[in-house]
C-alpha positions in Angstrom: 72.8 -198.2 -21.5 71.7 -199.8 -18.2 68.0 -199.3 -18.9 65.9 -197.8 -21.6 62.1 -197.4 -21.2 59.4 -195.2 -22.7 59.7 -192.6 -19.9 62.9 -193.4 -18.0 66.5 -194.4 -18.8 69.7 -195.2 -16.9 73.1 -194.7 -18.5 76.5 -195.4 -17.1 78.8 -192.4 -17.6 82.5 -192.1 -16.7 83.8 -192.4 -13.1 81.0 -194.8 -12.1 78.3 -192.1 -12.4 74.8 -193.3 -13.5 72.5 -190.7 -15.2 68.9 -191.6 -14.3 66.9 -189.5 -16.7 63.1 -188.7 -17.0 61.9 -188.2 -20.6 58.3 -189.1 -21.0 56.7 -189.4 -24.5 54.3 -186.6 -23.7 55.0 -182.9 -23.2 55.9 -183.2 -19.5 57.3 -185.8 -17.1 54.8 -187.2 -14.6 54.3 -190.3 -12.5 51.8 -192.8 -13.8 51.5 -196.5 -13.4 53.8 -197.2 -16.4 56.5 -194.8 -15.1 56.4 -196.5 -11.6 57.0 -199.9 -13.3 60.0 -198.4 -15.1 61.2 -196.7 -11.9 61.4 -200.2 -10.3 63.3 -201.5 -13.3 65.8 -198.6 -13.1 66.5 -199.2 -9.4 67.1 -202.9 -10.2 69.5 -202.0 -13.1 71.5 -199.6 -10.9 71.8 -202.2 -8.1 73.0 -204.8 -10.6 75.7 -202.6 -12.0 79.0 -203.3 -10.2 80.6 -200.2 -11.6 77.9 -197.8 -10.3 79.2 -195.4 -7.7 76.6 -192.6 -7.7 73.4 -191.4 -9.4 72.5 -188.1 -10.9 68.8 -187.6 -11.6 68.0 -185.4 -14.6 65.2 -184.4 -16.9 65.5 -184.3 -20.7 62.7 -181.9 -20.9 62.4 -178.2 -20.0 60.8 -179.1 -16.6 61.8 -181.7 -14.1 58.6 -183.5 -13.0 55.1 -182.0 -12.7 53.9 -184.7 -10.3 51.6 -187.7 -10.4 49.0 -188.2 -13.2 45.9 -187.7 -11.0 43.5 -188.7 -13.8 45.0 -192.2 -13.7 44.5 -192.6 -10.0 40.8 -191.5 -9.8 39.4 -195.0 -10.2 41.9 -196.3 -7.6 40.7 -193.6 -5.1 37.2 -195.2 -5.3 38.5 -198.4 -3.6 37.9 -198.9 0.1 40.5 -197.6 2.5 41.8 -201.0 3.4 42.7 -201.5 -0.3 44.1 -198.0 -0.7 46.7 -198.3 2.1 48.7 -201.2 0.5 48.4 -199.5 -2.9 49.9 -196.3 -1.8 52.5 -198.2 0.3 53.6 -200.0 -2.8 54.2 -196.7 -4.6 56.0 -195.1 -1.6 58.2 -198.2 -1.2 59.7 -197.4 -4.6 60.9 -194.1 -3.4 62.3 -195.7 -0.3 64.1 -198.3 -2.4 65.7 -195.5 -4.5 66.7 -193.6 -1.3 68.3 -196.9 0.0 70.7 -197.3 -2.9 74.2 -197.9 -1.5 75.7 -194.8 -3.2 75.2 -191.0 -3.2 72.4 -189.5 -5.3 71.8 -186.0 -6.5 68.9 -184.4 -8.3 69.6 -181.8 -11.0 66.3 -179.9 -10.9 65.2 -177.7 -13.8 62.0 -175.9 -14.3 59.1 -177.3 -12.3 59.3 -180.0 -9.6 55.9 -180.3 -8.0 54.1 -183.0 -6.0 55.7 -186.4 -6.8 58.4 -184.4 -8.7 59.4 -182.7 -5.5 59.2 -185.9 -3.6 61.5 -187.5 -6.1 64.1 -184.9 -5.3 63.6 -185.4 -1.5 64.5 -189.1 -2.0 67.9 -187.9 -3.3 70.8 -187.1 -0.9 71.5 -183.7 -2.6 69.4 -181.3 -4.6 70.8 -178.7 -7.0 68.2 -176.4 -8.7 68.5 -174.0 -11.5 67.7 -170.4 -10.7 64.3 -170.5 -12.4 62.8 -173.5 -10.6 59.3 -173.8 -9.0 59.2 -176.5 -6.4 56.6 -177.5 -3.9 54.0 -179.9 -2.7 50.5 -178.7 -3.9 48.6 -181.9 -3.0 46.5 -179.9 -0.5 44.8 -178.2 -3.4 43.4 -181.5 -4.5 42.2 -182.3 -1.0 44.9 -184.9 -0.4 48.4 -185.0 1.0 51.9 -186.0 -0.2 51.9 -189.8 -0.6 55.4 -190.6 -1.8 57.2 -189.7 1.4 56.8 -185.9 1.4 55.4 -185.7 5.0 58.3 -187.8 6.2 61.3 -186.4 4.3 60.5 -182.7 4.0 60.2 -182.0 7.8 63.5 -183.8 8.4 65.2 -181.7 5.6 63.8 -178.1 6.2 62.3 -178.4 9.7 58.7 -179.3 10.8 57.4 -175.7 10.9 58.7 -174.9 7.4 57.5 -178.2 6.0 54.0 -177.8 7.4 53.7 -174.3 5.9 54.9 -175.7 2.5 52.4 -178.6 2.6 49.4 -176.9 4.1 49.5 -173.9 1.7 50.4 -175.9 -1.4 52.5 -173.0 -2.7 55.4 -173.4 -5.1 58.6 -171.8 -4.2 61.5 -170.2 -6.2 65.1 -171.3 -6.0 66.1 -168.6 -3.5 63.3 -169.5 -1.1 64.1 -173.2 -1.4 67.8 -172.5 -0.8 67.1 -170.4 2.3 65.2 -173.1 4.1 67.7 -175.8 3.2 65.8 -177.7 0.6 68.4 -177.0 -2.1 72.1 -177.6 -1.5 72.9 -175.2 -4.4 71.1 -172.9 -6.8 72.9 -172.1 -10.1 72.3 -170.7 -13.5 70.4 -173.1 -15.9 73.4 -173.5 -18.2 75.6 -174.9 -15.5 73.0 -177.0 -13.6 74.3 -180.3 -14.9 78.0 -179.6 -14.2 77.2 -178.2 -10.7 75.2 -181.4 -9.8 77.9 -183.6 -11.2 80.6 -181.7 -9.1 78.6 -182.4 -5.9 78.1 -186.0 -6.8 81.8 -186.5 -7.5 82.7 -184.9 -4.2 80.3 -187.3 -2.4 81.8 -190.3 -4.3 85.3 -189.2 -3.4 84.4 -189.0 0.3 84.7 -185.2 0.4 81.0 -184.9 1.3 79.4 -187.2 4.0 76.3 -188.3 2.0 75.6 -191.1 4.5 75.2 -188.7 7.4 73.0 -186.5 5.2 70.8 -189.4 4.3 70.6 -190.7 7.9 68.7 -187.5 9.0 65.8 -188.5 6.8 65.7 -192.0 8.3 65.5 -190.9 11.9 63.0 -189.1 14.2 62.8 -185.3 14.0 65.5 -183.4 15.9 63.0 -181.7 18.2 62.6 -181.8 22.0 59.2 -182.5 23.5 58.7 -178.8 24.3 59.8 -177.8 20.8 57.3 -180.3 19.4 54.5 -179.0 21.6 55.1 -175.4 20.5 55.6 -176.2 16.8 52.6 -178.4 16.4 50.2 -176.4 18.6 51.0 -173.2 16.7 50.6 -174.9 13.3 47.3 -176.5 14.3 46.0 -173.1 15.4 46.9 -171.4 12.2 45.5 -174.2 10.1 42.2 -174.3 12.0 41.8 -170.6 11.5 42.6 -170.6 7.8 41.4 -174.0 6.5 38.3 -174.5 8.7 36.3 -177.7 8.9 35.6 -178.0 5.2 39.2 -178.6 4.2 40.4 -181.6 6.2 43.7 -182.3 4.4 45.9 -179.6 6.1 45.0 -180.8 9.6 45.5 -184.5 8.6 49.0 -183.5 7.4 50.0 -181.7 10.5 48.7 -184.5 12.7 50.6 -187.0 10.6 53.9 -185.1 10.9 53.3 -184.8 14.7 52.5 -188.4 15.1 55.6 -189.4 13.2 57.9 -186.9 15.0 59.5 -189.6 17.2 59.5 -192.4 14.6 61.9 -193.7 12.1 61.2 -193.7 8.3 59.4 -197.0 8.1 56.9 -196.3 10.9 56.5 -192.6 9.7 55.8 -193.8 6.2 53.1 -196.1 7.4 51.3 -193.1 9.0 51.6 -191.2 5.8 50.1 -194.1 3.8 47.1 -194.2 6.2 46.6 -190.5 6.1 46.7 -190.4 2.3 44.2 -193.2 2.0 41.9 -191.5 4.5 41.9 -188.2 2.6 41.5 -189.9 -0.8 38.1 -191.2 0.3 36.8 -187.8 1.4 34.1 -185.8 -0.4 36.5 -182.8 -0.3 39.2 -184.7 -2.3 36.7 -185.9 -4.8 35.4 -182.4 -5.3 38.8 -180.7 -5.5 40.2 -183.3 -7.8 37.1 -182.9 -10.0 37.7 -179.1 -9.8 41.3 -179.6 -11.0 40.1 -181.7 -13.9 37.3 -179.3 -14.8 39.8 -176.4 -14.8 41.9 -178.5 -17.3 38.8 -178.8 -19.5 38.4 -175.0 -19.6 42.1 -174.3 -20.1 42.2 -177.0 -22.9 39.3 -175.3 -24.8 41.0 -172.0 -24.5 44.3 -173.4 -25.9 42.3 -175.0 -28.7 40.6 -171.7 -29.5 44.0 -169.9 -29.6 45.2 -172.4 -32.3 42.1 -171.7 -34.5 42.6 -167.9 -34.5 44.0 -166.5 -37.7 44.5 -163.0 -36.4 45.3 -162.6 -32.7 44.1 -159.6 -30.6 47.1 -157.2 -30.5 45.1 -154.1 -29.5 41.8 -153.7 -27.8 39.3 -151.0 -26.8 36.8 -150.7 -23.9 33.9 -148.3 -24.2 32.9 -146.9 -20.8 35.5 -145.9 -18.3 33.9 -146.5 -15.0 35.0 -149.0 -12.4 34.2 -151.9 -14.7 35.8 -150.3 -17.7 38.9 -149.3 -15.7 39.2 -152.9 -14.5 39.0 -154.3 -18.0 41.5 -151.8 -19.2 43.9 -152.7 -16.4 43.5 -156.5 -17.0 44.2 -156.2 -20.7 47.2 -153.8 -20.3 48.6 -155.8 -17.4 48.7 -159.0 -19.5 50.4 -157.2 -22.4 47.6 -156.2 -24.8 47.4 -152.4 -25.2 43.9 -151.0 -24.9 42.1 -147.8 -25.7 39.6 -146.6 -23.0 36.9 -144.4 -24.5 34.2 -142.5 -22.7 32.1 -139.4 -23.3 33.5 -137.3 -20.5 36.8 -136.6 -18.7 35.5 -137.4 -15.2 34.7 -141.0 -16.3 38.1 -141.4 -17.9 39.8 -140.1 -14.7 37.8 -142.7 -12.7 38.8 -145.5 -15.1 42.5 -144.6 -15.0 42.3 -144.2 -11.2 40.8 -147.7 -11.0 43.6 -149.2 -12.9 46.2 -147.1 -11.0 44.8 -148.1 -7.6 45.0 -151.8 -8.5 48.6 -151.4 -9.7 49.6 -149.2 -6.7 48.5 -151.9 -4.3 50.6 -154.5 -6.1 53.7 -152.2 -5.8 53.0 -151.6 -2.1 52.9 -155.4 -1.5 56.1 -155.9 -3.4 54.5 -157.8 -6.2 55.3 -155.3 -8.9 58.0 -152.7 -9.5 57.2 -149.0 -10.1 58.7 -149.4 -13.6 56.3 -152.3 -14.4 53.4 -150.2 -13.1 54.4 -147.3 -15.4 54.6 -149.7 -18.4 51.1 -151.1 -17.7 49.6 -147.6 -17.5 51.4 -146.7 -20.7 49.5 -149.5 -22.4 46.2 -147.7 -21.6 45.2 -144.9 -23.8 42.3 -142.7 -22.5 40.3 -140.8 -25.1 37.0 -139.0 -25.8 37.1 -139.8 -29.5 36.1 -142.8 -31.5 39.0 -142.1 -33.9 41.3 -143.9 -31.4 39.6 -147.2 -31.9 39.9 -147.5 -35.7 42.9 -149.9 -35.6 41.8 -152.2 -32.7 41.1 -155.9 -33.1 38.4 -156.2 -30.5 36.0 -153.8 -28.7 34.5 -154.4 -25.3 31.4 -152.3 -24.8 31.0 -151.7 -21.0 28.5 -148.8 -20.8 25.5 -148.6 -18.5 23.3 -151.7 -18.4 20.5 -150.3 -20.6 19.6 -152.0 -23.9 18.8 -148.7 -25.7 22.1 -147.1 -24.6 24.1 -150.1 -25.4 22.5 -150.5 -28.8 23.2 -146.9 -29.7 26.9 -147.2 -28.6 27.4 -150.4 -30.5 26.0 -149.0 -33.7 28.2 -145.9 -33.3 31.5 -147.6 -32.7 30.9 -150.2 -35.4 31.1 -147.4 -38.0 34.7 -146.7 -37.0 36.0 -150.3 -37.0 37.6 -152.4 -39.7 35.6 -155.2 -41.2 37.8 -157.8 -39.3 37.3 -156.2 -35.9 35.2 -158.0 -33.3 32.6 -156.2 -31.2 31.6 -157.5 -27.8 29.2 -156.4 -25.0 30.0 -156.7 -21.3 26.4 -157.2 -20.2 25.2 -159.3 -17.4 21.5 -159.6 -18.4 20.7 -158.1 -21.8 20.1 -160.6 -24.6 23.0 -160.8 -27.1 20.5 -161.6 -29.9 18.6 -158.4 -29.0 21.8 -156.3 -29.1 22.9 -158.0 -32.3 20.0 -156.3 -34.0 21.8 -152.9 -33.7 25.0 -154.1 -35.5 25.6 -154.7 -39.2 27.9 -157.6 -38.7 26.2 -159.9 -36.1 28.6 -162.7 -37.0 31.4 -160.6 -35.5 29.5 -159.8 -32.3 29.1 -161.7 -29.0 28.9 -161.1 -25.3 31.9 -160.8 -23.0 30.6 -160.8 -19.5 33.3 -159.9 -16.9 32.7 -160.2 -13.2 33.4 -157.5 -10.6 36.1 -156.8 -9.5 37.7 -157.7 -12.8 41.2 -158.0 -11.5 40.1 -160.7 -8.9 37.3 -162.7 -10.5 38.7 -165.3 -12.9 35.6 -165.9 -15.0 34.6 -164.4 -18.3 31.3 -165.6 -19.8 31.6 -165.6 -23.6 28.0 -165.4 -24.9 27.2 -166.8 -28.3 24.3 -165.2 -30.2 22.4 -167.0 -32.9 24.5 -165.4 -35.7 27.9 -165.3 -33.9 30.5 -167.2 -35.9 32.8 -169.8 -34.6 35.8 -167.7 -35.6 34.5 -164.8 -33.5 34.0 -167.1 -30.5 37.5 -168.5 -30.9 39.1 -165.1 -31.0 37.3 -163.8 -28.0 38.0 -166.9 -26.0 41.7 -166.6 -26.9 41.7 -162.9 -25.9 40.1 -163.6 -22.5 42.6 -166.4 -21.9 45.4 -164.0 -22.9 44.0 -161.6 -20.2 44.6 -164.3 -17.6 40.9 -165.2 -17.4 39.1 -168.5 -17.5 36.6 -168.1 -20.4 33.5 -170.3 -20.6 31.3 -170.2 -23.7 27.6 -170.1 -23.1 24.6 -169.7 -25.4 22.3 -166.6 -25.2 19.4 -166.8 -22.8 18.0 -164.5 -20.0 20.8 -164.2 -17.4 23.1 -166.3 -19.6 24.5 -169.0 -17.3 25.8 -167.6 -14.0 23.1 -165.1 -13.3 20.4 -167.4 -14.6 21.3 -170.1 -12.0 22.0 -167.5 -9.2 18.5 -165.9 -9.2 16.6 -169.1 -8.3 19.0 -169.2 -5.3 18.0 -165.6 -4.5 14.4 -166.5 -4.9 14.7 -169.3 -2.4 16.3 -166.8 0.0 13.6 -164.2 -0.5 10.9 -166.8 0.2 12.5 -167.8 3.4 12.7 -164.2 4.6 9.0 -163.8 3.7 8.3 -166.9 5.9 10.0 -165.1 8.8 13.5 -166.6 8.8 16.1 -164.2 10.0 18.3 -163.2 7.0 21.4 -163.0 9.2 20.7 -166.6 10.3 20.5 -167.7 6.7 23.8 -166.0 5.9 25.5 -167.7 8.8 24.2 -171.1 7.7 25.2 -170.6 4.1 28.7 -169.3 5.1 29.6 -171.5 8.0 27.8 -174.7 7.1 27.7 -174.7 3.3 30.8 -172.7 2.8 29.9 -169.8 0.6 32.2 -166.8 1.0 29.1 -164.6 1.5 25.6 -165.5 2.5 22.8 -164.4 0.1 21.8 -161.3 2.0 25.4 -160.1 2.1 25.9 -161.0 -1.5 22.9 -159.0 -2.5 24.2 -156.0 -0.7 27.6 -156.4 -2.5 25.9 -156.8 -5.9 23.7 -153.9 -5.2 20.0 -154.1 -4.2 19.0 -151.9 -7.2 21.0 -154.2 -9.6 19.5 -157.3 -8.1 16.0 -155.9 -8.3 16.5 -155.0 -12.0 17.9 -158.4 -12.8 15.0 -160.0 -11.0 12.7 -158.2 -13.5 14.8 -159.5 -16.4 14.7 -163.0 -15.2 10.9 -162.8 -14.5 10.3 -161.6 -18.0 12.5 -164.4 -19.4 11.1 -167.2 -17.4 7.6 -166.0 -16.3 6.5 -169.4 -15.0 9.5 -170.5 -13.1 11.0 -167.1 -12.0 8.0 -164.9 -11.6 8.6 -161.9 -9.4 7.7 -162.6 -5.8 5.1 -160.4 -4.2 6.6 -158.2 -1.6 10.1 -159.5 -2.4 12.4 -158.3 0.4 14.9 -157.1 -2.3 12.2 -154.9 -3.9 11.2 -153.6 -0.4 14.7 -152.5 0.3 15.1 -151.0 -3.1 11.8 -149.0 -2.7 13.2 -147.6 0.6 16.5 -146.6 -1.1 18.5 -149.2 0.7 20.9 -150.1 -2.1 23.5 -152.2 -0.3 27.2 -151.4 0.0 26.9 -148.6 -2.6 25.0 -146.4 -0.1 26.1 -148.3 3.0 22.6 -149.6 3.8 20.8 -152.7 2.7 20.2 -155.9 4.6 23.2 -154.7 6.6 24.5 -151.3 7.6 28.0 -151.0 6.1 31.0 -149.1 7.5 34.7 -149.3 8.0 36.8 -149.8 11.1 39.8 -147.8 12.3 42.0 -149.7 9.9 39.8 -149.1 7.0 38.5 -152.7 6.9 34.9 -153.1 5.8 32.4 -153.9 8.5 28.7 -154.8 8.5 25.9 -155.1 11.1 22.5 -156.6 10.5 20.4 -153.5 10.0 17.6 -152.7 12.5 16.0 -150.6 9.7 15.8 -153.7 7.5 14.3 -155.8 10.2 11.7 -153.0 10.7 10.7 -153.2 7.0 10.0 -156.9 7.5 8.4 -156.5 11.0 5.0 -157.6 9.9 6.4 -161.0 9.0 5.9 -163.8 11.5 9.2 -165.0 13.0 10.2 -168.5 12.0 13.0 -170.1 13.9 11.9 -173.7 13.2 14.1 -174.4 10.2 17.4 -176.1 10.9 20.6 -175.6 8.9 20.0 -178.6 6.6 16.5 -177.3 5.7 17.9 -173.8 5.0 20.6 -175.2 2.7 18.0 -177.3 0.9 15.7 -174.3 0.3 18.5 -172.3 -1.3 20.6 -174.9 -3.1 17.9 -177.0 -4.7 16.7 -174.2 -6.9 20.2 -173.4 -8.0 21.2 -177.0 -8.8 17.9 -177.5 -10.7 18.6 -174.5 -12.9 22.2 -175.7 -13.6 20.7 -179.1 -14.7 18.3 -177.2 -17.0 21.2 -175.2 -18.5 23.0 -178.4 -19.3 19.9 -180.0 -20.7 19.2 -177.0 -22.9 22.8 -176.7 -24.1 23.3 -173.2 -22.5 26.6 -174.6 -21.2 28.4 -177.4 -22.9 29.5 -179.6 -20.1 29.3 -180.3 -16.4 32.9 -179.4 -16.0 32.3 -175.9 -17.4 29.1 -175.5 -15.5 31.0 -176.1 -12.2 33.9 -173.9 -13.1 31.5 -171.1 -14.1 30.1 -171.1 -10.5 33.5 -171.6 -8.8 35.1 -168.7 -10.8 32.1 -166.5 -11.2 30.4 -166.4 -7.8 32.7 -168.2 -5.4 30.9 -171.5 -5.2 32.7 -173.4 -2.3 35.7 -175.1 -4.0 35.6 -178.0 -1.5 32.2 -178.9 -2.9 33.5 -178.8 -6.5 30.6 -177.0 -8.1 26.9 -177.5 -8.4 27.0 -180.7 -10.4 29.8 -182.2 -8.3 27.7 -181.3 -5.2 24.7 -183.0 -6.8 26.6 -186.2 -7.5 28.2 -186.2 -4.1 24.8 -186.0 -2.5 23.6 -188.7 -4.8 21.0 -188.0 -7.6 18.3 -190.0 -5.9 18.9 -188.3 -2.5 18.7 -184.9 -4.2 15.5 -185.8 -5.9 13.9 -187.0 -2.7 14.9 -183.8 -1.0 13.6 -181.7 -3.8 10.3 -183.5 -4.0 9.6 -182.5 -0.4 9.5 -178.8 -1.6 7.9 -179.4 -5.0 4.7 -177.6 -3.8 6.7 -174.4 -3.4 7.0 -173.9 -7.1 8.8 -174.9 -10.3 12.2 -173.9 -9.1 12.0 -176.9 -6.7 10.8 -179.3 -9.3 13.5 -181.6 -10.8 13.5 -182.2 -14.5 12.5 -185.5 -16.2 16.1 -185.7 -17.5 17.5 -185.6 -13.9 15.1 -188.4 -12.9 16.2 -190.5 -16.0 19.9 -189.9 -15.1 19.2 -191.1 -11.5 17.3 -194.2 -12.8 20.1 -195.1 -15.2 22.9 -194.6 -12.7 24.8 -192.3 -15.1 27.1 -189.3 -14.2 26.8 -185.8 -15.7 30.6 -185.9 -16.1 30.6 -188.6 -18.7 27.2 -188.3 -20.3 25.7 -186.2 -23.1 22.7 -184.6 -21.3 22.0 -181.9 -23.8 18.7 -181.9 -25.7 18.0 -180.4 -29.1 17.7 -176.6 -29.1 18.1 -173.8 -31.5 21.4 -172.8 -30.1 22.6 -176.3 -29.5 23.2 -176.7 -33.2 26.0 -174.3 -32.8 
């Protein structure tokens, strides 16, 4: 054994071959500070071995290398740029040192090789992958860029245009795709991966393969003429500018780095990568996106923990109500492998529900993402019925009938009579109190909310709403089922609007008040979309949600929080509703909705809507910053209240709920990450300017205390005692 560490080892095999193996003590291989130290030791050991003639890099685990341990580097990213550049250079120098070993190297890639794992393979002369690999450079999803030589080596291996596409999208690629662009030298069945890699290495050692020439290409400038460079980089910049926009700087920094290094050798090119990485690591976008990644890990971790606590998994489900929502839920369950019964009271609804599922599947088949055979199998997993008898043997029921407490209570009571004592009953409600609905069932401990977001197949979030009597076992089972459906479940406590809708409606209230003050709703939408980054401005979002639905929910929130969310007199949403302008559902709301010749949805600010608000004085004095403050301060304040009241358990879950539920701009990381990026004191000062406008603009005492103490919501227990918090 040449070297044996906690994560890495180097062993001299026959014929002068050294096996350099990754085998971390955890479940996966990753680069952390300790692994880097061992990497340096491995290189030294190989250099010191006179018998070494070539190196094969392997993994003793089911996956090759998942990348760098981002959690370990967060504190380092807080350092100034001048300190970060030498730090990242020290790390990238290790990869250069491995690449410079005076012998051929080959990577035997199994499973996953992402980020630093992919860059490890790029430092090798040859790459052999098994047929099941996923390989790529996803750093852009964290707001950063490859930092271990990816921007230098990948363009010189697969071409600048391919490399920029790989890095700017952050996608992972299968073996066939990697082979086609030249990243892999060979793709083989998993069982012969090692032997195939050893064969290539022996050929290189014996001089049958010119490994020095292959390596030299990575050390020299790109093989592109000036005209080719101009065409390549201009095209890439145009595409990135159109897709990423100004809020996501990392893709453009990457392409600029590759362009600037096009005529340079490795050393100079690596220096540019070091600088670009350090620059991006200091951006708010990187802080937010890394925080988003870590928050997602919190949600996934809780779902995995819940699955381990479940005695009886959900093997069969039922959904009551076969409309668009019910059909979407049925599709999602069936698609992810859990058979589901779809029950309604009439055939027309069942036809609509099945059509909803079939339409989603058909689009996947048309796009080549699913075979017709798989589509047929998914549809077979959905049983449409008019009878409750079909639900007798299910493990969980999702009630998804009309949003009316009396109707829901009746349906819940009816279906419970057909279920086993172990079956769980849930309600897909967006506003109705779970504790209120629990009064209609005999086993409230087996009942909770399961709030899906529309369209179900595209929205990742499911709010699991805990009632006062809901058991921990019930919550664990429903969380596990939601995760099995491919969703991101977040557990919240019962209150008006639960979590997502509760924090959304103060935002809408801020919007309505601006319209009443004479601010153009189309201008507000433009600011919130272009400047803040929402996928839809508030007026457009209200049209999509449905003006009637929004008006109803406003009443629910007003009843629940009569002081803070009292109904606004002459609320523009109510005015539109009273004039039968219901939004997209009848093609008229704040906007008039239509489709173009290609069937793509279009919208135009409606003259009819402006006419309804004609008596309001026009106010064009507010700038973008003021409009953002007027809408975002109420939302952030309500998120803070939800944390303090224990409605949601953590800042991480609060942020993910908004990202996954209503499309909060990912580059801002969620409401709490946005708050902390602004700075708590800066936010308080901004909110205090508008405190006279009502309670939704008034910050809590808890927030002021957090600011005074210099604490963070991401490592502090901010919850106060509450009836539900005991849960």
